[in-house]
C-alpha positions, 0 to 999 in steps of 0.5 A: 487501531494503532496496531493497524498502522504498523508494518508487521510480518508474522511467520507461520512456518515453511516460508509462509508469512502474514504481512500487514501494512497500514492503509494508504491515505485516500487523498494521497492516492488521488493526488498520485493518480492525478500527477502520474500520467498514464502510459499511452495517453496523449499530452 
């Protein structure tokens, strides 16, 4: 579980990486979506 929360890049060779990063919090994603106004929308 703790391993999932870390940023990690695994080198596979010849410029290939496996990058794992922690998942975003659902509540944070909702808040940022509410605050960010969509382009082209009316005020």
